[in-house]
C-alpha positions as CSV (number, residue, x, y, z in Angstrom):
1,X,-0.2,-0.4,0.1
2,X,1.7,3.4,-1.0
3,X,0.6,6.6,2.2
4,X,0.6,10.2,1.2
5,X,0.8,11.7,4.8
6,X,0.0,14.8,5.6
7,X,1.5,17.1,8.5
8,X,1.4,20.7,9.6
9,X,4.5,20.7,12.2
10,X,1.7,21.3,14.5
11,X,1.1,19.6,18.4
12,X,-0.9,16.9,16.1
13,X,2.0,15.7,13.8
14,X,3.2,13.1,16.1
15,X,0.0,11.5,16.6
16,X,-0.1,11.3,12.7
17,X,2.9,9.9,12.6
18,X,1.9,6.9,14.8
19,X,-0.9,6.1,13.1
20,X,0.9,6.3,10.0
21,X,3.7,4.0,11.6
22,X,0.5,1.6,12.5
23,X,-0.7,1.5,9.2
24,X,2.8,0.8,7.6
25,X,4.4,-1.6,9.8
26,X,1.0,-3.9,9.4
27,X,1.0,-3.9,5.8
28,X,4.3,-3.1,4.8
29,X,3.8,0.5,3.3
30,X,5.7,3.0,1.3
31,X,4.7,6.5,3.1
32,X,5.5,9.9,0.8
33,X,5.4,12.0,3.9
34,X,4.2,15.7,2.3
35,X,4.4,19.5,4.3
36,X,2.6,21.9,2.4
37,X,4.6,25.1,2.5
38,X,2.8,28.6,2.5
39,X,2.8,30.1,-0.8
40,X,4.4,33.5,-1.4
41,X,2.7,36.9,0.0
42,X,0.7,37.9,-3.1
43,X,1.1,41.3,-1.7
44,X,4.3,42.5,0.1
45,X,2.8,45.3,2.6
46,X,3.9,49.0,3.4
47,X,7.8,49.1,4.8
48,X,8.5,46.0,4.2
49,X,11.2,45.1,0.8
50,X,10.8,42.2,-1.4
51,X,14.5,40.8,0.0
52,X,13.0,41.0,3.3
53,X,10.2,38.8,1.9
54,X,12.5,36.5,0.1
55,X,14.8,36.2,3.5
56,X,12.0,35.4,5.7
57,X,10.6,33.1,3.3
58,X,13.2,31.0,2.5
59,X,13.9,30.6,6.1
60,X,11.2,29.7,6.8
61,X,11.1,26.6,4.1
62,X,14.5,25.8,5.2
63,X,13.2,25.0,9.1
64,X,10.2,23.1,7.6
65,X,12.8,21.2,5.5
66,X,14.9,20.3,8.3
67,X,12.1,19.5,10.2
68,X,10.3,17.4,7.1
69,X,13.5,15.5,6.9
70,X,13.5,14.7,10.8
71,X,10.5,12.9,10.6
72,X,11.2,11.0,7.3
73,X,14.5,9.6,9.1
74,X,12.7,8.7,12.3
75,X,9.9,6.4,10.2
76,X,13.2,4.9,8.1
77,X,14.8,4.2,11.2
78,X,12.0,2.5,12.3
79,X,12.1,0.2,9.4
80,X,9.6,1.9,7.1
81,X,10.1,3.4,3.8
82,X,9.6,7.1,3.4
83,X,10.1,9.6,1.8
84,X,10.1,13.2,2.5
85,X,8.2,16.0,0.6
86,X,8.6,19.7,0.8
87,X,5.7,21.7,-2.0
88,X,4.4,24.9,-2.1
89,X,1.1,25.7,-3.0
90,X,-2.7,26.1,-1.7
91,X,-2.7,23.6,1.1
92,X,-5.7,21.4,-0.1
93,X,-4.5,21.4,-3.9
94,X,-1.1,20.4,-3.3
95,X,-2.4,17.4,-0.8
96,X,-4.3,16.4,-3.9
97,X,-2.2,16.4,-6.9
98,X,0.5,14.9,-5.1
99,X,-1.7,12.1,-3.9
100,X,-2.8,11.4,-8.1
101,X,0.7,12.5,-9.1
102,X,1.6,9.0,-6.5
103,X,-1.3,6.9,-7.2
104,X,-1.3,6.7,-3.5
105,X,-3.9,4.3,-1.8
106,X,-4.1,6.1,1.1
107,X,-4.6,9.9,2.5
108,X,-3.5,10.3,5.7
109,X,-4.5,13.9,8.1
110,X,-5.1,15.0,11.1
111,X,-8.1,17.0,12.2
112,X,-8.2,19.6,14.5
113,X,-11.4,20.6,15.6
114,X,-11.8,23.7,14.8
115,X,-15.1,26.3,15.4
116,X,-17.1,26.6,13.2
117,X,-16.1,30.6,12.7
118,X,-13.0,29.1,12.3
119,X,-13.4,26.2,10.0
120,X,-15.0,30.2,8.0
121,X,-12.4,32.6,8.3
122,X,-9.3,30.0,7.4
123,X,-11.2,27.0,6.2
124,X,-10.0,23.3,7.5
125,X,-7.6,21.2,4.9
126,X,-9.1,18.2,6.2
127,X,-12.5,18.7,5.3
128,X,-10.9,20.6,1.8
129,X,-9.7,16.9,0.8
130,X,-12.5,15.4,2.1
131,X,-15.2,16.9,-0.3
132,X,-12.7,16.9,-3.2
133,X,-10.4,13.9,-2.9
134,X,-11.2,10.6,-4.6
135,X,-8.8,8.5,-3.0
136,X,-9.9,7.0,0.4
137,X,-8.9,9.1,3.4
138,X,-7.9,8.3,6.7
139,X,-8.7,11.2,9.0
140,X,-7.2,11.3,12.8
141,X,-8.9,13.3,15.5
142,X,-6.6,15.4,17.1
143,X,-7.9,17.5,18.9
144,X,-8.3,17.1,22.7
145,X,-11.4,15.9,23.6
146,X,-12.9,18.2,26.6
């Protein structure tokens, strides 16, 4: 089985990785670990020069790349065939594009349990993937129960 596992480096990442690890070990699956970096800003605000923005974005990409490689290495050390993918774009579109390109069998991602207002303002990655994917999904609830 081929899995695309989406991570965002939030507190839920560890839980998502552990679930993917369990699936992979049970089925000898290959994992593509994906993180979608925020696209470059279309508008540069007042007082911030383009070089400052480029430097900040480059630093953030570098940090995200390091974190993603570390997670991927941990999975490989656990005996799992894992490839790290750092892509840039709109999160839902990028996840679906990579899933189709790689012909994965399952997309694994977490749900943060955002409030209705947060979903309206920010959207929901898991909800967007759920409504648009033709590939089976495993959605892992990562929010804390009250």
